[in-house]
PAVEX-520760 format. One record per residue (C-alpha): residue number from 1; x, y, z. Coordinates in pm, 1 decimal, decimal comma, padded with zeros to 6 digits. Example, Ala and Ser with C-alpha at 12.3 -4.5 7.8 and 13.67 -1.06 7.14 Angstrom:
2
<1; <01230,0; -00450,0; 00780,0>>,
<2; <01367,0; -00106,0; 00714,0>>,
END
This chain:
316
<1; <03792,3; 03471,7; 09321,9>>,
<2; <04146,8; 03372,9; 09228,6>>,
<3; <04326,4; 03079,8; 09385,4>>,
<4; <04660,2; 03207,2; 09520,8>>,
<5; <04984,3; 03072,8; 09373,7>>,
<6; <05125,3; 03029,1; 09722,5>>,
<7; <05014,1; 03056,8; 10085,3>>,
<8; <05251,4; 03120,2; 10373,8>>,
<9; <05084,8; 02990,1; 10686,8>>,
<10; <05150,3; 03116,4; 11037,0>>,
<11; <05300,4; 02781,3; 11142,3>>,
<12; <05585,9; 02823,7; 10892,7>>,
<13; <05448,3; 02590,5; 10624,3>>,
<14; <05406,3; 02696,7; 10263,1>>,
<15; <05136,5; 02566,1; 10029,1>>,
<16; <05185,8; 02601,2; 09652,2>>,
<17; <04901,8; 02563,7; 09403,3>>,
<18; <05145,6; 02418,6; 09146,4>>,
<19; <05231,4; 02144,2; 09395,5>>,
<20; <04864,2; 02047,1; 09416,8>>,
<21; <04844,8; 02036,8; 09035,7>>,
<22; <05160,2; 01823,9; 09009,2>>,
<23; <05049,4; 01587,3; 09285,1>>,
<24; <04708,2; 01547,4; 09119,1>>,
<25; <04879,6; 01436,6; 08797,8>>,
<26; <05098,7; 01195,3; 08994,7>>,
<27; <04791,4; 01038,3; 09153,9>>,
<28; <04598,0; 01008,8; 08826,8>>,
<29; <04904,8; 00851,9; 08664,4>>,
<30; <04932,6; 00603,0; 08950,8>>,
<31; <04563,3; 00511,7; 08923,6>>,
<32; <04596,6; 00457,6; 08548,7>>,
<33; <04896,6; 00226,8; 08599,6>>,
<34; <04740,8; 00047,5; 08895,3>>,
<35; <05019,4; 00110,5; 09144,5>>,
<36; <05152,0; 00381,0; 09378,1>>,
<37; <05517,3; 00443,6; 09460,1>>,
<38; <05587,8; 00423,7; 09832,3>>,
<39; <05854,0; 00613,3; 10027,0>>,
<40; <06103,3; 00330,1; 09961,7>>,
<41; <06057,0; 00356,4; 09585,7>>,
<42; <05861,3; 00030,6; 09564,0>>,
<43; <05536,1; -00023,7; 09378,4>>,
<44; <05223,4; -00098,2; 09584,1>>,
<45; <04882,0; -00176,3; 09432,2>>,
<46; <04621,8; 00100,7; 09436,1>>,
<47; <04339,9; 00020,0; 09675,4>>,
<48; <04053,5; 00240,1; 09790,0>>,
<49; <04197,4; 00264,1; 10143,8>>,
<50; <04547,8; 00349,0; 10023,3>>,
<51; <04410,6; 00606,5; 09783,1>>,
<52; <04205,1; 00770,4; 10056,5>>,
<53; <04494,1; 00778,1; 10303,8>>,
<54; <04726,1; 00924,0; 10040,7>>,
<55; <04484,9; 01196,3; 09930,5>>,
<56; <04438,6; 01290,5; 10296,4>>,
<57; <04815,0; 01257,1; 10361,6>>,
<58; <04739,5; 01045,7; 10667,7>>,
<59; <05074,4; 01035,2; 10849,8>>,
<60; <05022,2; 00675,5; 10957,8>>,
<61; <04920,6; 00525,1; 10625,4>>,
<62; <04994,0; 00767,3; 10337,9>>,
<63; <05189,7; 00575,9; 10075,8>>,
<64; <05426,8; 00865,6; 10002,6>>,
<65; <05333,0; 01210,3; 10133,1>>,
<66; <05636,8; 01379,4; 09974,6>>,
<67; <05540,1; 01255,4; 09628,6>>,
<68; <05159,8; 01274,9; 09647,4>>,
<69; <05127,5; 01557,7; 09896,3>>,
<70; <04817,2; 01649,6; 10093,3>>,
<71; <04580,5; 01730,3; 09807,9>>,
<72; <04246,9; 01741,9; 09984,9>>,
<73; <04348,8; 01954,5; 10282,1>>,
<74; <04577,5; 02183,2; 10082,4>>,
<75; <04289,9; 02257,3; 09845,9>>,
<76; <04087,0; 02374,6; 10145,4>>,
<77; <04377,3; 02594,0; 10255,7>>,
<78; <04430,9; 02755,8; 09913,8>>,
<79; <04060,7; 02831,7; 09878,2>>,
<80; <04037,2; 02953,2; 10238,8>>,
<81; <04322,9; 03200,2; 10181,5>>,
<82; <04198,5; 03316,9; 09839,6>>,
<83; <04031,6; 03631,9; 09975,9>>,
<84; <04361,0; 03770,6; 10111,0>>,
<85; <04646,6; 03528,9; 10035,1>>,
<86; <04926,4; 03770,6; 10131,0>>,
<87; <04760,3; 03910,8; 10443,0>>,
<88; <04768,6; 04260,5; 10298,5>>,
<89; <04417,6; 04353,6; 10409,0>>,
<90; <04414,6; 04167,5; 10742,5>>,
<91; <04099,4; 03980,6; 10637,3>>,
<92; <03963,4; 03674,3; 10815,0>>,
<93; <04028,6; 03339,1; 10649,7>>,
<94; <03750,9; 03189,3; 10437,9>>,
<95; <03505,0; 02934,0; 10572,5>>,
<96; <03677,0; 02651,8; 10378,6>>,
<97; <03944,9; 02650,0; 10649,8>>,
<98; <03717,1; 02483,1; 10907,6>>,
<99; <03523,5; 02158,9; 10868,0>>,
<100; <03225,0; 02301,2; 11059,6>>,
<101; <03184,2; 02591,5; 10814,6>>,
<102; <03333,1; 02465,7; 10485,7>>,
<103; <02995,6; 02364,4; 10340,4>>,
<104; <02889,1; 02732,7; 10341,7>>,
<105; <03128,8; 02804,2; 10053,7>>,
<106; <02996,8; 02700,6; 09708,6>>,
<107; <03354,7; 02602,8; 09619,7>>,
<108; <03329,7; 02322,7; 09879,2>>,
<109; <03108,6; 02120,8; 09646,7>>,
<110; <03320,7; 02179,2; 09338,1>>,
<111; <03635,0; 02086,3; 09528,4>>,
<112; <03486,5; 01764,3; 09662,4>>,
<113; <03361,3; 01673,5; 09316,0>>,
<114; <03725,2; 01703,6; 09208,9>>,
<115; <03835,8; 01477,3; 09496,5>>,
<116; <03560,2; 01225,7; 09413,8>>,
<117; <03695,7; 01205,4; 09057,8>>,
<118; <04011,2; 01028,1; 09184,3>>,
<119; <03801,7; 00753,5; 09341,6>>,
<120; <03577,1; 00730,3; 09036,4>>,
<121; <03884,7; 00683,0; 08813,8>>,
<122; <03997,8; 00402,0; 09045,2>>,
<123; <03650,1; 00245,0; 09062,5>>,
<124; <03627,5; 00218,2; 08683,5>>,
<125; <03935,7; -00004,2; 08685,3>>,
<126; <03784,4; -00242,3; 08942,0>>,
<127; <03573,8; -00549,3; 08871,6>>,
<128; <03197,5; -00484,1; 08896,5>>,
<129; <03038,6; -00565,3; 09230,7>>,
<130; <02822,7; -00874,5; 09259,1>>,
<131; <02505,0; -00912,3; 09464,1>>,
<132; <02708,8; -01112,5; 09716,2>>,
<133; <02955,4; -00823,9; 09752,9>>,
<134; <02671,1; -00598,2; 09864,1>>,
<135; <02570,5; -00844,0; 10136,0>>,
<136; <02204,6; -00808,1; 10034,3>>,
<137; <01962,8; -00976,3; 10277,8>>,
<138; <01755,1; -01183,8; 10039,7>>,
<139; <01515,4; -01291,3; 10314,8>>,
<140; <01434,6; -00934,6; 10422,3>>,
<141; <01149,1; -00798,5; 10212,0>>,
<142; <01084,7; -00423,3; 10189,7>>,
<143; <00709,7; -00431,5; 10134,5>>,
<144; <00649,5; -00057,3; 10115,6>>,
<145; <00831,7; 00272,5; 10149,6>>,
<146; <00707,6; 00629,7; 10165,0>>,
<147; <00808,0; 00973,8; 10288,3>>,
<148; <00571,6; 01162,9; 10515,3>>,
<149; <00567,4; 01520,6; 10644,9>>,
<150; <00597,2; 01537,4; 11023,3>>,
<151; <00259,5; 01679,4; 11140,1>>,
<152; <00393,1; 01827,0; 11462,1>>,
<153; <00634,4; 02050,2; 11268,2>>,
<154; <00407,0; 02137,7; 10978,1>>,
<155; <00185,4; 02413,6; 11115,5>>,
<156; <-00048,2; 02612,3; 10887,8>>,
<157; <00079,4; 02443,5; 10571,3>>,
<158; <-00135,0; 02406,4; 10256,6>>,
<159; <-00310,8; 02070,8; 10228,3>>,
<160; <-00098,9; 01949,8; 09936,6>>,
<161; <00211,3; 01961,6; 10158,7>>,
<162; <00080,1; 01657,8; 10342,2>>,
<163; <00084,4; 01434,6; 10035,1>>,
<164; <00314,0; 01136,0; 10077,0>>,
<165; <00636,2; 01104,3; 09880,1>>,
<166; <00687,2; 01480,6; 09854,4>>,
<167; <00974,3; 01672,4; 10012,3>>,
<168; <00977,3; 02052,5; 10034,3>>,
<169; <01253,2; 02313,2; 10050,1>>,
<170; <01215,7; 02686,4; 10104,3>>,
<171; <01426,2; 02991,1; 10184,9>>,
<172; <01375,0; 03087,5; 10546,0>>,
<173; <01537,8; 03302,0; 10810,2>>,
<174; <01765,4; 03196,8; 11091,5>>,
<175; <01803,6; 03407,6; 11403,7>>,
<176; <02131,8; 03400,2; 11587,4>>,
<177; <02307,9; 03601,0; 11853,9>>,
<178; <02647,5; 03768,3; 11826,2>>,
<179; <02805,3; 03796,7; 12173,1>>,
<180; <03120,9; 03983,8; 12078,0>>,
<181; <03153,1; 04278,9; 12084,5>>,
<182; <02917,6; 04373,6; 12363,0>>,
<183; <02633,4; 04448,8; 12377,2>>,
<184; <02507,5; 04129,3; 12218,9>>,
<185; <02339,7; 04163,5; 11880,8>>,
<186; <02050,8; 03951,0; 11754,1>>,
<187; <02035,7; 03929,0; 11375,3>>,
<188; <01883,5; 03723,1; 11092,7>>,
<189; <02020,2; 03561,1; 10780,8>>,
<190; <01860,4; 03381,1; 10487,5>>,
<191; <01905,9; 03004,2; 10482,5>>,
<192; <01773,7; 02709,1; 10282,2>>,
<193; <01544,7; 02495,8; 10492,4>>,
<194; <01344,3; 02176,4; 10445,4>>,
<195; <01009,4; 02089,6; 10598,1>>,
<196; <01083,0; 01803,0; 10843,6>>,
<197; <00990,9; 01458,1; 10717,7>>,
<198; <01021,3; 01089,7; 10802,0>>,
<199; <01074,2; 00766,7; 10612,6>>,
<200; <00813,3; 00498,5; 10667,6>>,
<201; <00907,8; 00141,4; 10581,7>>,
<202; <00717,1; -00181,9; 10619,2>>,
<203; <00953,3; -00477,4; 10618,9>>,
<204; <00935,9; -00851,0; 10681,4>>,
<205; <01199,8; -01111,4; 10757,6>>,
<206; <01090,2; -01418,7; 10560,2>>,
<207; <01389,8; -01620,2; 10676,0>>,
<208; <01430,4; -01869,2; 10957,3>>,
<209; <01705,5; -01669,6; 11129,2>>,
<210; <01707,7; -01333,9; 11303,3>>,
<211; <01860,7; -01059,9; 11091,0>>,
<212; <02042,2; -00737,2; 11169,4>>,
<213; <01976,1; -00520,9; 10865,7>>,
<214; <02155,2; -00208,7; 10746,7>>,
<215; <01907,6; 00005,7; 10553,7>>,
<216; <02057,0; 00256,8; 10310,7>>,
<217; <01838,6; 00520,2; 10147,8>>,
<218; <01945,0; 00689,4; 09823,3>>,
<219; <01777,7; 00965,3; 09620,7>>,
<220; <01847,7; 00992,4; 09247,3>>,
<221; <01705,6; 01239,7; 08991,4>>,
<222; <01457,4; 01076,4; 08754,8>>,
<223; <01640,2; 01147,3; 08429,2>>,
<224; <01733,7; 00967,8; 08108,1>>,
<225; <02106,4; 01008,3; 08170,2>>,
<226; <02341,9; 00727,3; 08077,1>>,
<227; <02384,4; 00481,1; 08365,6>>,
<228; <02752,8; 00573,7; 08410,4>>,
<229; <02655,4; 00939,1; 08466,9>>,
<230; <02323,5; 00871,8; 08641,5>>,
<231; <02474,0; 00666,5; 08925,3>>,
<232; <02702,2; 00958,8; 09017,4>>,
<233; <02395,7; 01174,7; 09084,4>>,
<234; <02278,7; 00955,5; 09373,9>>,
<235; <02259,0; 01121,1; 09717,4>>,
<236; <02266,5; 00910,0; 10032,3>>,
<237; <01995,3; 01034,4; 10268,1>>,
<238; <02041,5; 00791,1; 10554,5>>,
<239; <02195,4; 00467,5; 10678,5>>,
<240; <02068,1; 00288,6; 10988,2>>,
<241; <02061,4; -00054,1; 11153,5>>,
<242; <01745,6; -00240,3; 11259,6>>,
<243; <01724,6; -00592,4; 11411,5>>,
<244; <01441,9; -00805,3; 11267,4>>,
<245; <01347,7; -01141,2; 11416,2>>,
<246; <01277,1; -01445,4; 11201,4>>,
<247; <00925,0; -01425,7; 11057,8>>,
<248; <00871,4; -01075,7; 11198,8>>,
<249; <00690,3; -00795,6; 11016,9>>,
<250; <00749,9; -00445,5; 11142,3>>,
<251; <00698,8; -00081,2; 11061,1>>,
<252; <00998,8; 00148,6; 11076,5>>,
<253; <00962,7; 00526,4; 11100,1>>,
<254; <01284,9; 00722,0; 11071,3>>,
<255; <01297,6; 01101,4; 11111,9>>,
<256; <01526,3; 01314,1; 10895,0>>,
<257; <01679,8; 01463,9; 11211,3>>,
<258; <01810,4; 01115,2; 11301,0>>,
<259; <01991,6; 01069,0; 10969,4>>,
<260; <02341,9; 00929,5; 11017,0>>,
<261; <02482,0; 01140,0; 10731,0>>,
<262; <02412,5; 01481,2; 10889,2>>,
<263; <02609,4; 01679,7; 11143,7>>,
<264; <02507,4; 01665,7; 11508,8>>,
<265; <02356,3; 01994,6; 11633,1>>,
<266; <02621,0; 02265,3; 11661,8>>,
<267; <02729,1; 02373,9; 12005,6>>,
<268; <02643,0; 02740,1; 12047,8>>,
<269; <02762,4; 03005,9; 12289,8>>,
<270; <02412,3; 02995,5; 12437,2>>,
<271; <02447,7; 02619,6; 12505,9>>,
<272; <02775,2; 02679,8; 12688,5>>,
<273; <02630,7; 02964,8; 12895,9>>,
<274; <02338,1; 02740,6; 12992,2>>,
<275; <02571,1; 02455,2; 13090,9>>,
<276; <02448,2; 02226,4; 12810,6>>,
<277; <02791,6; 02155,9; 12662,0>>,
<278; <02874,8; 01785,9; 12664,4>>,
<279; <03210,7; 01642,1; 12764,6>>,
<280; <03256,3; 01469,5; 12428,0>>,
<281; <03344,1; 01699,1; 12135,8>>,
<282; <03098,9; 01664,9; 11843,7>>,
<283; <03211,3; 01495,1; 11523,2>>,
<284; <03273,0; 01739,6; 11238,1>>,
<285; <03165,9; 01488,7; 10972,1>>,
<286; <02841,1; 01497,8; 10778,4>>,
<287; <02603,5; 01736,3; 10601,6>>,
<288; <02427,2; 02025,3; 10773,2>>,
<289; <02069,1; 01911,9; 10828,0>>,
<290; <01928,0; 02185,2; 10602,1>>,
<291; <02136,4; 02050,1; 10311,1>>,
<292; <02027,4; 01686,3; 10346,7>>,
<293; <01763,0; 01722,8; 10074,3>>,
<294; <01893,3; 01862,7; 09740,9>>,
<295; <01770,1; 02209,4; 09653,8>>,
<296; <01565,7; 02096,8; 09352,4>>,
<297; <01389,6; 02338,5; 09116,6>>,
<298; <01118,5; 02604,4; 09167,6>>,
<299; <00874,4; 02391,1; 08966,8>>,
<300; <00973,4; 02072,9; 09146,1>>,
<301; <01215,9; 01794,1; 09060,7>>,
<302; <01107,6; 01434,6; 09017,2>>,
<303; <01335,0; 01181,7; 09185,9>>,
<304; <01344,9; 00814,1; 09272,8>>,
<305; <01435,4; 00669,2; 09610,5>>,
<306; <01612,1; 00336,2; 09642,7>>,
<307; <01633,3; 00142,3; 09968,7>>,
<308; <01881,0; -00142,3; 10018,3>>,
<309; <01880,9; -00388,7; 10307,6>>,
<310; <02223,8; -00542,6; 10370,3>>,
<311; <02364,7; -00780,3; 10629,3>>,
<312; <02517,4; -00585,1; 10917,9>>,
<313; <02777,6; -00859,0; 10972,9>>,
<314; <02898,6; -00818,4; 10614,0>>,
<315; <02896,1; -00437,5; 10625,8>>,
<316; <03060,2; -00388,2; 10965,7>>,
END
């Protein structure tokens, strides 16, 4: 695959790969100096919010869209057009053009690693966080944590699959229906899947006040990498809020299908035909459920899971 030098879109706009390169250098230079140049030619300090709005070219809050461009979205466009940038072969655009399908292209992950690098460059210039910055609930004790396979979904599995603290991926098949052209066609495709699982936590509020806790669950490979590199390998599996009364002990069971970092179920043609389409359009943010757990290795990959309990009032 070759990224096109230029893309002429149907709406009359033109995207140049050299512009994205130049704008990337402008942003990295701004991060290194600690300030961005706004549309009035004035310096404004680099903050995480300003950096995010500028990379996304948010019309309401981008510091200077003419200078810093629309790096993130234009990268998606260039990659999406790479199969037929000049429209010579009348090919469909690549999946990177739509948020619902972008994660199907391996380039999605490399591109977002590139975008993450801007924020990592900015983070390294910031002061280290303190425990107070995290809003950690010191009175909320996480007494135990484990992952369990959901019995109702695990039919005819070998006994060792039911061991706690093990997650399993496999290559399966997905059946879907193509309605156009008629007659409808039912076909299969290979897809990575995970055996459904749940988190099981036992927690206690040792304080004298009720708490509203935000639990965040991270998975990190168990390696001997340097801390600076190791922390970038962390994957957030879930984030959820649970109220806990003063002195209360409780068990929390959280299914992977309820994870707040995955996409809601996709609306299918079948749903529409059956009248199951909701009035509210689904959010296009998050991971596909089958990609929540990293692929791992054929022989298994040892990881560690970290759970943080923070104050909802501080995190909101």
